[in-house]
C-alpha positions as CSV (number, residue, x, y, z in Angstrom):
1,X,136.5,-93.7,-12.6
2,X,137.1,-90.1,-11.5
3,X,134.0,-88.6,-9.7
4,X,133.2,-84.9,-9.4
5,X,130.6,-82.9,-7.6
6,X,130.8,-80.0,-10.1
7,X,127.9,-79.5,-12.4
8,X,129.0,-79.0,-16.0
9,X,128.7,-75.4,-17.3
10,X,129.8,-73.6,-20.4
11,X,132.5,-71.0,-20.5
12,X,135.8,-70.7,-18.6
13,X,136.0,-71.8,-15.0
14,X,139.1,-71.9,-12.7
15,X,137.5,-75.1,-11.4
16,X,138.9,-76.7,-14.5
17,X,142.4,-76.3,-13.0
18,X,141.3,-78.4,-10.1
19,X,139.8,-81.0,-12.5
20,X,143.0,-81.2,-14.5
21,X,145.1,-81.6,-11.4
22,X,142.8,-84.4,-10.2
23,X,143.0,-86.1,-13.6
24,X,146.8,-85.9,-13.6
25,X,146.9,-87.5,-10.0
26,X,144.4,-90.2,-11.0
27,X,146.1,-91.0,-14.3
28,X,149.9,-90.4,-14.0
29,X,150.4,-91.2,-17.7
30,X,148.1,-88.3,-18.6
31,X,149.8,-84.9,-19.2
32,X,147.4,-82.1,-19.9
33,X,148.7,-79.5,-22.4
34,X,150.1,-76.4,-20.9
35,X,149.3,-72.8,-22.0
36,X,151.8,-71.3,-24.5
37,X,152.5,-67.6,-25.0
38,X,151.9,-66.7,-28.6
39,X,152.0,-63.0,-28.4
40,X,148.5,-62.6,-29.9
41,X,145.4,-61.2,-28.3
42,X,142.1,-62.9,-29.1
43,X,139.1,-62.8,-26.7
44,X,135.6,-64.4,-26.9
45,X,132.4,-63.8,-25.1
46,X,129.5,-66.3,-25.1
47,X,126.0,-64.9,-24.3
48,X,122.4,-66.1,-24.7
49,X,122.0,-64.9,-28.3
50,X,125.4,-65.6,-29.7
51,X,129.2,-65.1,-29.5
52,X,131.4,-62.0,-29.8
53,X,135.0,-62.4,-30.8
54,X,137.7,-59.7,-30.8
55,X,141.4,-59.8,-31.9
56,X,144.3,-57.5,-32.4
57,X,145.5,-56.9,-35.9
58,X,149.3,-57.1,-35.6
59,X,151.2,-60.2,-36.8
60,X,154.7,-60.6,-35.4
61,X,157.7,-62.8,-36.3
62,X,159.7,-63.0,-33.0
63,X,160.3,-59.3,-32.2
64,X,159.6,-57.9,-35.7
65,X,156.1,-56.7,-36.6
66,X,155.5,-58.5,-39.9
67,X,152.0,-57.1,-40.6
68,X,150.3,-54.2,-38.9
69,X,146.8,-55.0,-40.4
70,X,146.4,-58.8,-40.2
71,X,142.9,-60.3,-40.0
72,X,142.9,-63.1,-37.4
73,X,139.1,-63.7,-37.3
74,X,137.7,-64.9,-40.6
75,X,134.1,-65.2,-41.9
76,X,133.0,-68.8,-42.6
77,X,129.2,-68.7,-42.8
78,X,126.4,-66.6,-41.3
79,X,125.8,-68.9,-38.3
80,X,129.3,-70.2,-37.8
């Protein structure tokens, strides 16, 4: 079993890159998914009292702007 000295934490950490590389070395059949460029901008921030999300509003189809006012973040429920 793979051992680590890193304490688990929430949020993004570049240490995850080291973890993924170690997992790929330990398990050659494992291939972690690679990041893909989608052309969209969505950002999130986690803080003590909640989460803030932000996104652009343009939808593209290859090099054509298909919609200049597209909603990419949708309301589901008050606490979701």
